[in-house]
N, C-alpha and C positions, 0 to 999 in steps of 0.2 A: 824302217825308220819312220815312226809316226809320232804324233803328240801323245799326251798322257792317256792312259787306258782306263782310268777309273770309271766305274758305273755310277755316275753321280745320281741319276734318277732313282736307281735301286737303293743306294745308300741313304738318300734323303727319305725314301719311303719308310725305312726302318729306323730313322732318327739318328743316323750317324754319318759323318763325312770322313770315315776312316780311310777311304781311298784317296783323299785330297791332302794337300799340304797342311790343312788345319789340324791334322791328326798328330801334332807334335807331342801330345801328352801320352801317346800310346806306349805300352810296355816295350822295352828293348829286347826282351827275351822271346823266343819262339813260343807260340801258344801251345798248351798241352793238347794232346789228342782227345777230342770229345767222343766218348764211348767207342773207342777204337775197335775193340773186338766185335761189338754188336754191328757197327756199320760195315765192316769188312765181311763179316759172316753173312749179312743180308745181301751184299753184292755178289757173294760167291754161291748163293742159293742155287742148287741144282748141279753144281760142279762136282767133279770127283777127283780126289787126290790133291796133292799140293800144287802150288803155282809152278808153271814151267816157262822156260825161255822161249820166245817167239823169234823166228828168223825174219829178217826184213824181206818183204816181197821184192820181186824183180823191179817193180816200179812202185814207189810209195805214192798213193793217190789219196790225199786226205784233206781234212779241215783242221784249222786251229780253233781251239776253245780259249776264250779269255775268261779266266776263272778268278773272279773276286767273290769272296764268300760273305755271309752275314749270319747272325745268331740263329735265325729261325728257318734257315734253308732246308728244304725237303730234297736232299741231295740224291737219294736213291731214285726218286721219280724223275728228277731233272736229268740225271745221268742216263737213264734208260731212254728218255726222249731224244737226247743229243746223239746217242749211239744209233738209235733208229733212224735219225735224220741223215747221218753220214751214210748209212746203208742204203737209204732211199735214193741217194745220189750215186750209188754204186762205188763208193769209196772203200778203201781197204786199210785206212790209217787215220789216226787221230793224235794230234799234238796238243797237250794241255799246258798253257802258259799261266803262271801264277805270280802275283806281285810281291816284291819286297820293297823296303823303304829306307830312306836316310833322313837324318835330321839336318837337312840343308846341304848346299853345295860343298861345304868344307868339312863335313862330318867324316870321321875316320872309322866308321862302322856302319853296319846295316842292321835292320830288324824286321820282324814280321809283326803285323798288328791284326786287328779284328777283321780286316779285309783279306788277310793272307790265309789261304786254306792250310789246314794242318796236314801232316802226312797221312793221317787216317782218312781225311776227306778226299785227298788225291787218290788214295787207294780205292775208294768207292768207284770213282769214274774210271780209273785205270782197269780195275778188275772187270767192270761191266763191259768195257771196250774189248778187253782180251777175250772174254767169254764169247763175244760176238764175232771173234776171228779177226779183229782189227789189230794192226801194228800200233804200238803206243810209245810215245815219248813224252817226257815232262820237261818243263823249261821255266826257270826263274827269270823274271823280268823286273828290272829296276823301274819303279813307278816314277815318271818324270816330274810329277807334281811335287814330290818330296825334295827336289833339287831347288826349291824356291823360285822356280820358273826362270832361272838364269840361263838355261839352255838344256839341250837334250842329252841323253846318254852318250851319244856319239861325240859330244864336245867336252865331256867331263873326264877328269882324271883325279885320283886321290892325292891329297897333299902328302900323306904318309902311307905309301903303298903297303908296307909290311903290316901295319895295323889294320888297314882296310881289308886286305886279303885274309888276315887271321880271323877277323870278324865274319867275313863271308864264308870261310871254311866252317865255322861253328854254326852258322845259319843253315848251310847246305847239308851238314852231317845227318840230321834225322831224315831228310828227304832221300839221301843216298842209301841209308839203311832201309827205308821203306821200299825204294826201288829194287834193292837186292831181295828183300823179303818177298815182295810180290812179283819178282822176276819181270819187272818193267824193262823192255829190251834196250831202251835208249834214254840216257840222261844228258840233256843239253845244259851245259854248265853256265852259260852266259850268252848274252845277245847284245850286239850293236855297241860295244865299248870301243869305238874307233881309236881313241887316243891311248888306250892301254892294250890293244890287241897283241902287241909284241912284248908285253911285260914278262920277265922271267918268273914272276909269281904265278902265272897260269900253270906252268909246269909243276910247281910245288903244290898248287891246288889239286891238279889232276892226280899227283902221287898220293896226296892225302885221301881223296875220294876213293881211289882204288883200294884202299884198305877196307872199305865198307861196301863197295859196289863192283861187281865183276862183269857188268854188261858193257854196252857201247857208250863211251863218252863222246860228246859232240859239242860244237860251238856254232852259234848263228852269227855270221858276219853281216855287216851292213852292205848294201848294194854296191858301194863304190870301193870296197876293199879288194885288192888283188888276191886271187887264190890260185896258186901254181900247182897245188897238189890237193887231191880230195881228202887225204889223211896227212896230218902234219907230222913232224919228227917225233912228237910226243905220243903218237898213236891216236890223236883226237880227230874225229871226222868233222870236216869243214862243210858248212852249208851256207845258204844265202837268204837273207831277208831282202827280197828282190823288188825294189822300187826305182828302177832306172829311169831317169828323165829322158823323154824322147821328143824331138821336135816334129810333132805330128799334128795335123789339123783335126778338129773334132770329127770330121766326116771321113777320116782315113779308113781304108778298107782293111779287112782282116789280113790280106796278103801283105799290105804295106806295114802293118803293125808287126806281123810275124817276121818280116825281114829285119826290122829294127831289133826285135828280141833275139833273132839268130845272131846278129852282129854283136850284141851285148854278151850273150852266153859263150860265144866263141873265145872271148877274152878270159874266160874262167876255166879252171880245170874241168876236164870231162868227168862226168859221174857225180857232180854235186847234186844235192837236193835243194830245191827252192822252198825254204821253210816258211816263207810268207810271200803271197802274191795278193795284192788288193789295190783298189782304186775307187775314187768317187765317180759317180755317174753324172759328171758335170763338165761343161765346156772348160778347157784349160787343163784338165787332169792329166793328160798325156805328158805335159811338160813338167809336172810335179806330182807324180802319182802318190807320193808320201803325204800330200796335203789332204786333210780330212774332209774339208768342205770349201766351197767357192761361193762367197757371198753373192746373193742376188742371181746366181745362175740357176736356171731351171733344171729339173732332173731329166737326164737323157740316158735311159737304160742301155742303149746301144753302145755307148762309150765303154761301159763296164763289160758287157758281154763280149764285145770284140777283143778287148784287152785280155780277158780270161782265155778266150779261144786261141788267141795268138801266142800267149805265154805257154799254154799247154802244147801247141804244135811245135814251138821252138824247142821246148824242153825235150820233146821226142826226137826232133831233128838232130839235136846236139848230143844225143845219147846220155842225157843226164838221168839221175836215179829217182826223181820224183818231184811232186809239186803239192804244196799245201796252200789253201786259200784262206786268207784272213778276212773275217773271223766270225764265229758265233759266240754269243755270251752264254754263260752256263745256264741262264734262265731264258734263253732265246725263245720268243714266240714265233712259231713257224708259219703262221698264217697272216703275218703282217708284212706287206711289201715295203720296199725302200721308199723313203720320203726325202724331201729337201733338208729336213733336220737331221737325217742320218743317211747321207748319200753313198756311204761306202758299204751299206748293208746289201746283201744279195738274196736273202731268203725270200721265197714266194715272188721271185722276179726273174727277169731274163738272165741275170747273172747266175742264179741257181741252175737254170736250164743249160747254160753254157758249161758249168761245172759238171753236171750230169752227163752231158754229151762228151766232154773230155774224158771223164773216167770210163764211160762205156766204151769209147773208141780205143783207149789205151789198154783197157783190160782185155779186150778182144785181141789186140795186136800182140800182147805179151803172153797170152795163154797158149 
C-alpha cells in the first residue's frame, strides 16, 4: 500500500506526463507491441530451444521492479543491468510490476498508455531474468494518480463491476498470452483492491485468463487483509504487500522489530509470499511503513536496514515461502545511494546490504 508509483522525473525528461493523472487524453486501447519479434529474439540470444516453465524455488528471494516505459527506452540494456543487480544481491527471483490507468474514480474501464509496457517489452525483461535462472512473476498495478487523487486502490470500488472487470479482462488478455508464450511461471492478476477483494468477478476473471495462461495465477493482498489459506478456493495463490504499522521507536533493535513481524505473520496463512516489503529510512516510518517520506526528517539508514533484516528473519521463522523488497525502477542507477528526496530507496546503501545478507543467509539454509 503506497502512494502513486509514476516515475515523474523520467517522464518529464522525455516530455510526457503519461504516468500522471494529466494523461487523460491517452488512448484507451492497449499499445501495440513495438518490434516484438526483434526485442524478444535479442533477449533470447544464446538460448536453446523454446521457453520452458520454471518451478518456484523453495524460498523466493527477490526484488520488485517498478516498470514504467517511455518511447526511447533501451530496454535490453536496462533489463540486463537489473537482472545482474538481483544476482549481485544473491536473489533468485524478480517480480515486474507494470501500470494501468483509469479515467478517474468513477470510470468503468481501464487502459494502458505510453507509460504502460507492451507485452513484448515485458517479454524482454522476463526472458532475460529466466535465462539468468531467476523465478519471474508479472503484476499489473492500478496507477493511483489516475483516480483523480480521491484515494488509493485500497479504498476504491467500481460503480459498475461487470463493466469494469470486462474491461480489465481485455486489458490483461495480451499479457496472459505473453506469459503463456514465454512460460512466465507466475501471473499476479491484481494488487491491493481491498474493497473488491471478495468480488465474485475475480473468479470469472481467473476463469477467463486460464483460457490463455496455464501457469500460476496469484493475487497480492494489502497488508491488513485476512488470509486464512495460501491458495484460495479458485486455486489462486495469495500473497502479501506487507506494510504493517508497528508501534516501535526509531531506535528499536532488530530483535524487537523481528518480534513484531513474527506476531504479524502469525495471523496470516503459513506459506504466503511477502510480495512487497519496503520502508522509508526516516523517523516515524515504523508506525506507517507505507508512507513514502516524512517531511523534515533526516535520513537514518539503520531504520530501513533493521526493518529489512527483521522482515527476512520473521518470514523464515514463520515458514513462509519468500520475500520481495520494493523496489527498483526499470532504469535504476545502482551507484546512487538513498537521499531525503527518495528515502525508500535502498540501492548502494545499508538497505541493499541487509537484503544481500538476508538472501545469502536464507539461500544457505534452504540448500
